[in-house]
C-alpha positions as CSV (number, residue, x, y, z in Angstrom):
1,M,39.3,-1.8,14.1
2,K,39.6,0.2,10.9
3,E,40.2,-3.0,8.9
4,A,37.0,-4.5,10.4
5,M,35.1,-1.4,9.4
6,K,36.5,-1.5,5.9
7,E,35.6,-5.1,5.5
8,S,32.0,-4.5,6.8
9,M,31.6,-1.6,4.4
10,A,32.8,-3.7,1.5
11,E,30.4,-6.4,2.5
12,V,27.5,-4.0,2.6
13,K,28.5,-2.5,-0.8
14,N,28.6,-6.0,-2.3
15,E,25.3,-6.8,-0.9
16,L,23.7,-3.6,-2.2
17,K,25.2,-4.3,-5.6
18,S,23.8,-7.8,-5.7
19,K,20.4,-6.5,-4.8
20,L,20.5,-3.9,-7.5
21,V,21.5,-6.5,-10.1
22,Y,18.6,-8.7,-9.0
23,W,16.2,-5.7,-9.2
24,N,17.5,-4.8,-12.7
25,N,17.1,-8.5,-13.8
26,L,13.4,-8.5,-12.9
27,K,11.4,-8.2,-16.0
28,S,7.8,-8.4,-14.6
29,R,6.3,-5.1,-13.5
30,K,3.9,-7.0,-11.3
31,I,6.7,-8.6,-9.3
32,K,8.4,-5.2,-8.9
33,A,5.2,-3.6,-7.7
34,A,4.6,-6.5,-5.3
35,A,8.1,-6.1,-3.9
36,I,7.6,-2.4,-3.4
37,V,4.2,-2.9,-1.7
38,V,5.8,-5.6,0.6
39,C,8.6,-3.2,1.6
40,L,6.3,-0.3,2.3
41,G,4.1,-2.7,4.3
42,I,7.0,-3.8,6.4
43,I,8.1,-0.2,7.0
44,A,4.5,0.8,7.9
45,L,4.2,-2.1,10.3
46,K,7.4,-1.2,12.0
47,I,6.3,2.5,12.5
48,F,2.9,1.4,13.7
49,T,4.2,-1.0,16.3
50,T,6.8,1.5,17.5
51,V,4.1,4.2,18.0
52,L,1.9,1.7,19.8
53,T,4.8,0.7,22.0
54,F,5.7,4.3,23.0
55,D,2.0,5.0,23.5
56,W,1.8,2.1,25.9
57,L,4.9,3.1,27.7
58,T,3.7,6.7,28.2
59,G,0.4,5.3,29.5
60,L,2.3,3.0,31.9
61,F,4.3,5.9,33.5
62,S,1.4,8.4,33.7
């Protein structure tokens, strides 16, 4: 069990390192800005849909 967790953590660290290297290699500020906007949009969409789902569920049980 511990070995599997260590392997998973190592995999996550390697993935994060590769994403950081990719980010540092981007030279265009427009592409970086677009990536940030897309990420914030995805997060906002997730929050929005979660709120609507919970609102719908509370209305269902009321």
